[in-house]
C-alpha positions, 0 to 999 in steps of 0.5 A: 448715167450710162447704167441708169439708161441701161436699167430703164432698157432692161426693165423695159425689156422684161415688162415687154416680154410680160406684155408679150407673154400676157397676149399669148395667154389671152389669145385663147389659142394656147399658152406659152410652154413655160407659162403652161406650168404656172397657169396650170398650178394656179387652176389648182390653187387660189394663187395668181399665175405671176405669183407661182412664176415667182415661186417656180423661178426661185426654185429654178434660181437654186438649180442653176447655181448647182449646175454651175456649181456657184452661189445662187444669184439672188439679184435675179430676184429683181426680174423675178418680182419684176416679171411676176407682178408685171404678168399680173398687172396685165393678165388680172388688170389691164388685159382681163376682159381682153376676149376675141371670138374672131379667128383673125383677132385671135392670131393677130393678138397671138402673133404680137405677143410672140413677136413682143415676147422675143423681142423683150427677152432679148432686149434685157439679155443684152444688159449687164444685170441679172437674168431671169433663172429660165432665160438663164437656164437656157444660157448655161444649156447653151453653153454646156451642150453647145446647142444653138439658143433656139434648139435649147429652148425648143427642147426645154419648152416642149417638156415644159409644155408636157407638164403644163397639159398633165397639170391640165392648162389650156396647152394647144396648137398655140403652145407647139407654135411658141415652142418652135418659134419662140427659140429662133425668134430670140436669136434673130432679135438677140442679134438685132439688139446688139447694139445694147451690149455696145453701150456697156461693153468695150471692143476689143480693137481699143483694149488692145490698143490700151494694152 
């Protein structure tokens, strides 16, 4: 029952992060760095942003396995499919006709999307279930370079934004803000989401007493 509850939290985190990414895209201020590649490729091929993202994540899944010298974490296909499909549902369904010209509305939607993305990612990362390859890659680099999640995210997403720009994606001022602020926001909300991890991890004090 405990793990069923955690899985619901896990899926909720993924869906909230997808909603956040969709809101950032729909704000018209520039797509997120990681999404810029998927958006750029979808502009050149008759495929949805979510579909491109799924393919990209599968490739990154194999890259992560190479970096860790382990077998590919095929269980990560679960969050990959959830992220790709829910993003498409928001972009081409619920939010398809969302268009705002007023600057305050654009920035409001953008800010809400940025916060939702950070909170959603932090919530699902606090559960014991498979991670999306991009987030797992950030965790791997965090451990290998001994740098903060915030700094790793900034460098990684800046590189992805450059690739997205070269592909013709709408990279704008909002993209720069996402690259600079999403990492720190994840770092902040990751601490805030600590109680979720307490649901499935056992305190060291109790383990010591039992030993």
